[in-house]
C-alpha positions as CSV (number, residue, x, y, z in Angstrom):
1,M,-0.4,-51.9,100.3
2,R,3.0,-51.8,98.7
3,L,5.6,-52.3,101.5
4,L,8.4,-53.9,99.5
5,D,10.9,-51.5,100.8
6,V,10.6,-53.1,104.3
7,G,10.2,-56.6,103.0
8,I,6.4,-56.9,103.4
9,G,3.8,-56.6,100.7
10,M,0.4,-56.8,102.2
11,C,-1.3,-60.0,102.8
12,A,-2.8,-61.1,106.0
13,A,-2.3,-63.0,109.0
14,I,-5.1,-65.0,110.5
15,L,-4.7,-68.1,112.4
16,A,-7.4,-70.7,113.0
17,V,-8.0,-71.6,116.6
18,G,-10.3,-74.0,118.2
19,V,-11.6,-71.5,120.6
20,L,-14.2,-71.4,123.3
21,A,-15.9,-74.4,121.9
22,G,-13.5,-77.3,122.4
23,P,-14.8,-80.1,124.6
24,A,-13.2,-80.7,128.0
25,H,-11.4,-83.8,126.9
26,A,-9.7,-81.8,124.1
27,E,-8.4,-79.3,126.6
28,E,-7.1,-82.1,128.8
29,Q,-5.4,-83.7,125.8
30,D,-3.6,-80.4,125.1
31,R,-2.0,-80.4,128.5
32,G,0.1,-83.2,127.2
33,Q,0.7,-81.3,123.9
34,D,1.5,-77.9,125.3
35,L,5.0,-78.2,123.7
36,R,6.8,-77.2,126.9
37,A,9.5,-79.8,126.2
38,S,9.8,-78.7,122.6
39,G,11.6,-75.9,120.8
40,W,12.9,-74.8,117.4
41,A,16.0,-76.7,116.1
42,L,17.7,-74.6,113.4
43,K,18.6,-76.3,110.2
44,D,21.5,-74.9,108.2
45,T,20.3,-73.9,104.7
46,G,23.5,-72.2,103.6
47,Q,21.4,-69.3,102.3
48,T,20.9,-65.7,103.2
49,S,17.5,-65.2,101.6
50,R,14.5,-64.3,103.6
51,F,12.0,-67.1,103.5
52,R,8.4,-66.0,103.9
53,G,7.0,-68.9,101.9
54,L,6.9,-72.3,103.6
55,A,5.2,-75.6,102.9
56,A,5.5,-78.4,105.5
57,V,4.8,-81.8,103.8
58,S,6.0,-83.9,106.7
59,R,8.7,-84.1,109.4
60,S,11.2,-85.0,106.7
61,T,10.0,-83.0,103.7
62,A,9.5,-79.2,103.5
63,W,9.8,-76.4,100.9
64,V,10.8,-72.8,101.5
65,A,10.6,-69.8,99.1
66,G,11.9,-66.3,99.5
67,S,13.9,-63.4,98.2
68,K,16.1,-63.4,95.2
69,G,13.9,-66.1,93.6
70,T,15.1,-68.7,96.0
71,V,13.4,-72.1,96.6
72,L,14.8,-74.8,98.7
73,R,13.6,-78.4,99.5
74,T,14.6,-80.9,102.1
75,L,13.8,-84.6,102.1
76,D,15.8,-85.6,105.3
77,G,14.4,-83.4,108.0
78,G,16.6,-80.4,107.2
79,R,20.0,-82.2,107.4
80,S,20.5,-81.2,103.8
81,W,18.8,-78.8,101.4
82,Q,18.5,-78.8,97.6
83,D,18.5,-75.5,95.8
84,V,15.6,-75.9,93.4
85,S,15.2,-72.2,92.6
86,P,13.5,-71.4,89.2
87,P,16.3,-70.0,87.0
88,G,14.1,-67.2,85.7
89,A,13.0,-66.1,89.2
90,V,16.7,-66.0,90.3
91,A,17.7,-64.0,87.2
92,E,14.9,-61.4,87.9
93,Q,15.4,-61.5,91.7
94,L,11.7,-62.2,92.2
95,E,10.2,-62.0,95.7
96,L,8.7,-65.4,96.3
97,R,6.3,-64.9,99.3
98,D,4.2,-68.1,99.2
99,I,4.6,-71.7,98.3
100,E,2.1,-74.6,98.5
101,A,3.3,-78.1,98.1
102,F,1.2,-81.2,97.5
103,D,4.1,-83.6,98.2
104,A,7.9,-83.9,97.7
105,R,7.6,-83.4,93.9
106,R,4.7,-81.0,93.2
107,A,4.6,-77.4,94.4
108,V,3.2,-74.0,93.4
109,A,5.0,-70.8,94.2
110,L,3.8,-67.1,94.1
111,S,6.0,-64.1,93.5
112,I,4.6,-60.7,94.5
113,G,4.8,-57.2,93.2
114,E,3.0,-54.7,90.9
115,G,2.0,-55.8,87.4
116,E,4.1,-58.5,85.9
117,A,6.2,-59.1,89.0
118,S,3.2,-61.1,90.4
119,R,3.5,-64.6,88.9
120,V,2.7,-68.2,89.6
121,L,5.3,-71.0,89.0
122,R,4.7,-74.7,89.2
123,T,6.9,-77.8,89.4
124,E,6.0,-81.5,89.0
125,D,9.5,-82.9,89.4
126,G,10.8,-81.7,92.8
127,G,11.9,-78.3,91.4
128,A,14.2,-79.7,88.6
129,T,12.0,-77.7,86.2
130,W,9.4,-75.0,86.7
131,T,6.6,-73.7,84.5
132,E,5.3,-70.2,84.7
133,T,1.5,-70.6,84.7
134,F,0.4,-67.1,85.4
135,R,1.9,-63.6,84.8
136,N,-0.3,-60.7,86.0
137,P,-1.1,-58.5,83.0
138,D,-2.8,-55.7,85.1
139,P,-0.5,-53.0,86.5
140,R,-3.1,-52.2,89.1
141,A,-3.0,-55.7,90.6
142,F,-0.6,-56.9,93.3
143,Y,-0.9,-60.5,94.3
144,D,-0.1,-61.4,97.9
145,C,-1.0,-65.0,98.8
146,L,-2.3,-68.3,97.5
147,T,-4.0,-71.4,99.0
148,F,-5.2,-74.8,97.8
149,F,-8.3,-76.7,98.9
150,D,-6.9,-79.9,97.4
151,A,-4.4,-80.9,94.7
152,R,-6.7,-79.4,92.0
153,H,-8.5,-76.4,93.3
154,G,-6.8,-73.3,94.5
155,L,-7.0,-69.5,94.7
156,A,-4.7,-66.5,94.8
157,M,-5.6,-63.0,96.0
158,S,-4.6,-59.5,94.9
159,D,-4.9,-56.2,96.6
160,P,-8.0,-54.3,95.5
161,V,-8.5,-53.4,91.9
162,D,-11.4,-51.1,91.1
163,G,-12.3,-51.1,94.8
164,K,-12.5,-54.8,95.3
165,F,-10.0,-57.6,96.2
166,R,-9.3,-59.7,93.1
167,I,-9.4,-63.5,93.2
168,L,-7.5,-65.8,90.8
169,S,-8.8,-69.4,90.6
170,T,-7.4,-72.7,89.3
171,D,-9.1,-76.1,89.0
172,D,-6.2,-78.1,87.6
173,G,-3.5,-77.9,90.2
174,G,-2.2,-74.5,89.1
175,R,-1.6,-75.3,85.5
176,H,-4.2,-72.6,84.4
177,W,-5.7,-69.6,86.2
178,R,-8.6,-67.3,85.6
179,V,-9.8,-64.2,87.4
180,L,-13.2,-64.7,89.1
181,P,-16.1,-62.3,88.7
182,S,-16.0,-59.5,91.3
183,E,-19.8,-59.3,91.9
184,G,-19.7,-61.4,95.0
185,M,-16.8,-59.5,96.6
186,P,-17.7,-56.7,99.1
187,G,-16.1,-53.3,98.5
188,A,-12.7,-52.6,100.0
189,L,-12.2,-49.9,102.6
190,P,-9.9,-46.9,101.7
191,G,-6.3,-48.1,102.1
192,E,-7.3,-51.7,102.7
193,A,-5.0,-54.5,101.4
194,G,-3.3,-57.7,102.3
195,F,0.1,-58.4,103.9
196,A,2.5,-60.6,101.9
197,A,4.4,-61.4,105.1
198,S,4.0,-65.1,105.6
199,G,1.8,-66.6,102.8
200,Q,-1.1,-66.7,105.3
201,C,-3.3,-63.8,104.3
202,L,-5.4,-66.3,102.3
203,V,-6.1,-69.6,103.9
204,S,-8.5,-72.5,103.4
205,A,-10.0,-75.4,105.4
206,G,-12.0,-78.2,103.8
207,P,-13.1,-78.4,100.2
208,R,-14.8,-75.0,99.8
209,D,-14.1,-72.6,102.7
210,V,-11.5,-69.8,102.4
211,W,-10.6,-66.7,104.4
212,L,-8.8,-63.5,103.5
213,A,-7.2,-61.2,106.0
214,T,-6.7,-57.4,105.6
215,G,-5.1,-54.4,107.2
216,G,-4.0,-50.9,106.3
217,A,-7.5,-49.4,106.6
218,A,-9.4,-48.0,109.6
219,T,-10.5,-51.5,110.5
220,A,-8.7,-54.9,110.1
221,R,-11.2,-57.3,108.6
222,V,-11.6,-61.0,107.6
223,L,-13.5,-62.0,104.5
224,H,-14.9,-65.5,104.2
225,S,-16.2,-67.5,101.2
226,A,-17.9,-70.8,101.4
227,D,-18.0,-71.4,97.7
228,R,-14.3,-71.2,96.7
229,G,-14.2,-67.5,96.2
230,R,-17.3,-66.7,94.3
231,T,-19.2,-64.9,97.0
232,W,-17.8,-63.4,100.2
233,R,-19.0,-62.0,103.5
234,V,-16.9,-59.7,105.7
235,A,-16.4,-59.3,109.4
236,E,-14.4,-56.8,111.5
237,S,-11.7,-58.3,113.7
238,T,-10.5,-57.0,117.0
239,V,-6.9,-56.6,115.8
240,P,-5.9,-52.9,115.7
241,A,-5.5,-51.2,112.3
242,G,-5.8,-47.5,111.3
243,D,-2.3,-47.4,109.8
244,P,-0.7,-48.9,106.6
245,A,1.6,-51.0,108.8
246,R,-1.2,-52.5,111.0
247,G,-3.8,-55.2,110.7
248,V,-4.2,-58.9,110.5
249,F,-1.1,-60.5,108.9
250,A,-2.0,-64.2,109.2
251,L,-4.9,-66.5,109.6
252,A,-5.2,-70.2,110.5
253,F,-8.4,-72.3,110.6
254,R,-8.5,-75.8,112.1
255,D,-11.8,-76.5,110.4
256,R,-14.6,-74.5,108.9
257,T,-15.6,-72.9,112.2
258,R,-12.5,-72.5,114.5
259,G,-10.0,-69.9,113.5
260,L,-7.1,-67.6,114.7
261,A,-5.9,-64.2,113.5
262,V,-2.6,-62.6,114.4
263,G,-0.9,-59.4,113.4
264,G,-0.2,-56.0,114.8
265,D,2.3,-53.3,113.7
266,Y,5.3,-54.7,111.8
267,R,7.5,-51.7,112.4
268,T,10.4,-52.4,114.8
269,G,9.8,-51.0,118.2
270,Q,6.1,-50.3,117.7
271,A,3.7,-51.7,120.2
272,S,1.2,-54.3,119.0
273,P,-1.5,-54.6,121.7
274,R,-4.5,-56.9,121.0
275,A,-2.6,-58.5,118.1
276,A,-4.5,-61.8,118.3
277,A,-8.1,-62.8,117.9
278,V,-10.2,-66.0,117.8
279,S,-13.4,-67.1,116.1
280,A,-15.6,-70.1,116.8
281,D,-18.2,-69.4,114.1
282,G,-16.2,-69.5,110.8
283,G,-15.1,-65.9,111.0
284,R,-18.5,-64.3,111.4
285,T,-17.4,-62.8,114.7
286,W,-14.1,-62.4,116.4
287,R,-13.1,-62.1,120.0
288,Q,-9.9,-60.6,121.3
289,A,-7.4,-62.9,123.0
290,T,-7.3,-62.4,126.7
291,T,-3.5,-62.8,126.8
292,P,-2.2,-62.0,123.3
293,P,1.4,-62.4,122.1
294,P,3.6,-59.6,123.4
295,A,4.5,-58.2,120.0
296,Y,3.7,-58.3,116.3
297,R,3.2,-61.8,114.9
298,S,3.2,-62.5,111.1
299,G,2.5,-66.3,111.0
300,A,0.4,-68.9,112.7
301,A,-0.4,-72.6,112.5
302,W,-2.4,-75.2,114.4
303,Y,-0.6,-78.1,116.0
304,P,-2.1,-81.4,114.6
305,Y,-4.3,-83.6,116.6
306,S,-4.8,-81.2,119.4
307,G,-7.9,-79.5,120.5
308,G,-6.4,-76.1,121.1
309,T,-2.7,-75.9,120.5
310,A,-1.3,-73.5,118.0
311,L,1.9,-71.5,117.3
312,A,2.4,-67.9,116.3
313,V,5.7,-66.5,115.0
314,G,7.3,-63.1,114.4
315,P,10.6,-61.3,114.3
316,T,10.8,-61.2,118.1
317,G,9.8,-64.8,118.9
318,T,7.4,-67.6,118.9
319,D,4.3,-68.0,121.2
320,V,2.1,-71.0,121.9
321,T,-1.5,-71.4,122.9
322,T,-3.1,-74.5,124.4
323,D,-6.6,-73.1,124.8
324,G,-7.5,-72.4,121.2
325,G,-6.0,-68.9,121.1
326,R,-7.5,-67.3,124.2
327,S,-4.1,-67.0,125.9
328,W,-0.6,-67.2,124.6
329,R,2.8,-67.7,126.2
330,P,6.4,-67.4,124.9
331,L,8.1,-70.5,123.5
332,D,11.2,-69.2,121.7
333,A,12.9,-65.8,121.2
334,G,14.2,-66.5,117.7
335,S,13.1,-64.5,114.6
336,F,10.8,-66.2,112.1
337,D,8.2,-64.9,109.6
338,T,6.1,-68.0,108.9
339,V,5.2,-71.4,110.4
340,D,3.5,-74.5,109.1
341,C,2.6,-77.9,110.5
342,A,2.2,-81.2,108.5
343,A,-0.3,-83.9,109.4
344,D,2.4,-86.1,111.0
345,T,3.1,-83.3,113.5
346,G,6.1,-82.0,111.6
347,C,6.1,-78.3,112.3
348,W,8.5,-75.9,110.5
349,A,9.3,-72.2,110.7
350,A,11.2,-69.9,108.3
351,G,12.4,-66.3,108.2
352,E,15.2,-63.9,107.7
353,K,18.9,-64.6,106.9
354,G,18.1,-68.1,105.6
355,R,16.7,-69.2,109.0
356,V,14.7,-72.5,108.9
357,A,13.9,-74.7,111.9
358,R,11.9,-77.7,112.8
359,L,10.0,-78.2,116.1
360,E,11.8,-80.9,118.2
361,R,11.8,-82.2,121.7
362,R,14.5,-80.7,123.8
């Protein structure tokens, strides 16, 4: 799905949630981590780009990537930002929709678009220099999202080519890429694609498991691979689709079994009922959230060291769950497109008009 005119490409949104299966003590722990005393603290970036790519390294370090080829990095919790944009991406005004960072110096960014507009860029020196490591040669392909299992192994996904989603693979940290054989990929539905809305249409958990979220077709689906993208199985989600603007926009998995999916209809003013779902079996089956977010949500992330706390963001606000995605409640009314949490509980959000924020105690 090519939705560049409204700022969304297609790549998915599913969010991993520790649903239905968490032990009682985990639920009790989350009563103390329900984030009621927390909220987003905006960090002035001095930019107007829309940041849909976000990588939270820690409470102090984060990367954002967005429109006009812009990449920023902070090392001091958002008090100051370094413009580390790749010069070529700025010159060509590339749409950088995803960024994955291994630490404060190493990061891989993805630009989206048809044909050669889809590229992968890599830095090893904190953005001082960038190397283009992949440029899509196929005019039929349109890459939406990327993910890494570890510092060496990663994947990127394209909307269907010849009736199947295309998977790009690296085993050297993004220095080199190859297209994986398509024999293990199920056929795509008519009109099916991914949403490049938050960098979360392709997500991984552990050393081998990866999930891909879709929309635009009659049914919004989630595909899962347990062998780093070589073979896939597919499941229907409960998130409504049936329109090019509807489906699963983001996924989040706490581990290889517990996951969340969020999405809806991205068009302003359009209702998005049943726009969240949960899985307790690695994405084989999905159950509708009993109390979903009140509107379209494009990004999601688990809160570290909690049994069932997660965040979902979108243009109309942020919602939080403390029961693994079964029920959601409003946390903040500000506009964000994507959210990510680091292992030290540093959670960041980013979106339109240069907005970046960190979750802090009020």
